[in-house]
N, C-alpha and C positions, 0 to 999 in steps of 0.2 A: 425617633431618629436615633440610630446607634453611631457613635463616633469610633473611628478606627485610627486615623492619623498615622498611617504606616504605608510603606512601599508594598505594592502587590504585583502579582504577575499581570502581563499585558492584557489578557483576555478577561480579567475579573470584572471590569465595567460592563462588558458585553453579557457576561453570565448574569450579573445583577439585573440588567435590563430585561433579559429573557424571563427572569423570575417575577417581572412586573413591578420592579422597584426602580428608583431613580438614584444613581450614584452621583455624588459630588466629588470631583477629582480634578487634578491638574498635572501637568508635566513638569518634572523637576529640572532645574539647571544642573550642570555637571557637578558642581561643588555639593549641592544638597543631595544629589543622587549618590555620590560616593559616601557621604555620611549616612544616608538611609540604608545603603547596602551593608555597611558595617553593623548598624543596629539590627538589620534583617538577619545577618549571620549569627548574631547572638540569639535572636528569637528562634532561629532554626536549630541552633545548638541546644537550646533549652528544650525544644520539642523532641530532639534526638535523645536527650537525657531521660525524658519521660516515656519514650517509646517502648512498647513491648516487642517481643520477637516478631509478631505479625506485622507491625507497622514500621519496623526498623529500616527496611529497604526504602520505603517511601520517604522517610525522614532523611536518610542519607542522600537520596536523590535530590530532595529539596535543598539541603545544605550544599551539595555539589553545584547545583544551579546557581546559587547565590555566590559561591566562591568563583565560579566561571565568570559571572557578571563583574565581580570585583576585579579579577585579573584584566578583563577587557577594559574596564573603566580607568584603570591605571596604566594600561598599555604594557602589561607584564605577560610574557609568554609562558606557556606551560613548560617549555624546555628550560626556561630560567628557573622556574620553581623546582623542577626536577633536579637541576644542578645544585640548588641551595639545599634541597632535602638530602641529596647524596653527601654533600659536605657536612651537614649537621649530623647525619647518621655516622659518618666517619669520626667526627669530633666527639659526639656525645652519645652515640648509639641510637638504636631505634626503640621498639617496644616488644621485640621478639621474646625477651626473657621474662616478661610479665612482672617486673620488679615494682613493688609498692613500698616507697620510702616512708617509714614510720616516724623517725626522728633522727637528729644529729646531735651528738654530744661534743661540745667544744673541749678539746684537750690542750693542755699547755705543752709547749715544746721545750 
């Protein structure tokens, strides 16, 4: 028996059964679902970090799916996120200039 203890996509139990195995699973309550989605976002981000050029699109799609589920679970609209992104880009910039901050030296005034 292999332990997973993680949130999976809806059809995973069905896929496991078709493979001749028996999955043990349960449905999460809203609070546990939100916490599991946050952990899943980190898991998908780590997979994105390890992705090569060939698997990059799949990993981005997986992360986008989790982010969409998070938005839905918290009742946040994509329009609200777009407005926040716009405000943060105005305030702090985006990533268009590809700036990599190496260090900051404290200077006395």
